[in-house]
N, C-alpha and C positions, 0 to 999 in steps of 0.2 A: 504494500500500500504506500509506503514511504517513497519508493522508487517511482511510482505512478505520479505522485504529487510533484516530485522533482522534474520529471519529464514534462508534465503539464505546465509547470512554471517556466521551464526552459522554452517550450513552444510559444508561450505567451510573450516572453521577453523577445524572442526572435521575431514574432509577428509585429510587436510594437516597434522594434528597430527597423524592420523592413518598411512598415507604414510611414514611419518618420522620414526615412530616406526618400521614399516616393514623394511625400509631401514637400520636403525640402527641395528636391529636384524640380518639381513643378513650380514652386515659388520662385526659384532662380530663373526658370524659363519665362514665367510670366513677368517677372521684374525686368528682364532684359528689354522687352518691348516698351515698358513704361519708362525705363531709364533713357531711352532714345528721345522721348518727348519731354517737354518742360513739365515741371510739377507746379501747377498753379494753385494758389489759395487766394481767397478774397476775404476782406474784413470790413464790416460796416461800422462807421462811427455812431455815436449816440445822435439822436435827432434833437436839434436845438428847439427851443420854445417856438420859434417862427416856422419850423418845418424843414429847415435846411439839414443836409447830411452829406456824407461822402462815403465812397467805397474805395478801399485800397486794394491793389493787386500786387501779388508777390510771386516772383518766378524763382523756384527753388529756394524760397526764404528771403530773397533779395527784393526790396521795394522796387517795383517796375513801373507803376503808374497809378492813376486814380481817376475817379469821376467825382465831381463836386456838383451838388444840387444847391442852388441859391434861391430860396423862396422869396425873399424881399430884396429890393434894390439896395445897394450900398452906394449912395450918391457921391460920397467923398472919393471913392475909387473908380466910379463909373461902371461897377459890376451890376448888370441888370438883374431884376427879379424874375421869378418863374423861369429860370434859366439853368442849364447845365453845360458843363464842358468836361473834356478828358485831357489828361496829360500823359505822355509817354516819357518816362525818365531813364529808361535803360536801353542801351544799344545792344539788344539781344536778338534782333530780327523779328520781334513781335511788336504790334501796335496795340492801341487801346480803342475800343468802340463801345459806346453806351447807347442803349435804346430805351425810350420811354415806353413802358408796357401799359401803364394805366395813368391817365386816360389814353386811349388809343389815338395817337396823333400822327404817328409816322416819324416823330422827331428822333434824329440820330446825331450824335457827336462822334467824330472819328479822327484818329491821327494817321489813317492809311495814307501811304504815299509820302510821308514825311519822316526824316531822320530824327532820332531822339537827340536832344531834349526838345519836345514840341508840345505846345498847348493848342488844342482846337479852338476855333471861335466859340463864343457862347451861343448855344442853341436856345432861342427865346420864343415865347408865345404867351399871351395873356391867359391866365387861368383864374377862375373865381376863387376868392379866399377860402381856405380850409379844404380845397379839393384834394383828395388823396392822390398822391403821385407815387408810382412804382417804376424804378429804373433798374435795368440789368447792365452790368459791365462785363465786357468780353475782352480777352486777349486774342488778337487776330494776327494771322500770318498766312498770306495767300488765301487758300480756301479752308484753312484750319481755323477753328474757333473753340475757345475754352471759356465758359461763361459762369458768372456768379448766379446766385439766386436773384430774383427781382426783389430789391429792397425798397421800403416805403418811407415816405415823409409826407409833407403836405405843402400846398401853395399858401 
């Protein structure tokens, strides 16, 4: 009986080792594809009392760009209200592109076709006060696109 338990334990250990090796091998294979592409993360700022917010984009942990939603005009600097722009800060072959998802307006701000460091023009349009605004930021390179969730603030 004791020999049977040892053999049973031995087979379980060997099975565990084999399964671990297969899992590790598949993880390395899957990781190779992902390693060739950029590892993008996005981070939203807090929404200010007037509804303004920003989304930061990070390529492999390095700050690469952002989208800024400005709810109210800042007359001292000439920054318009109900407006957003993107900035590409990193010369990595990727640009930044933001799309207003809510309300559906077709508004887009992009750095496509420009070398970093580049700020897009402000994309403006009058919205009724307190209108919910959702904007999605994407890292773009040719036909490749990696996007954040659509984050919200208000006009």
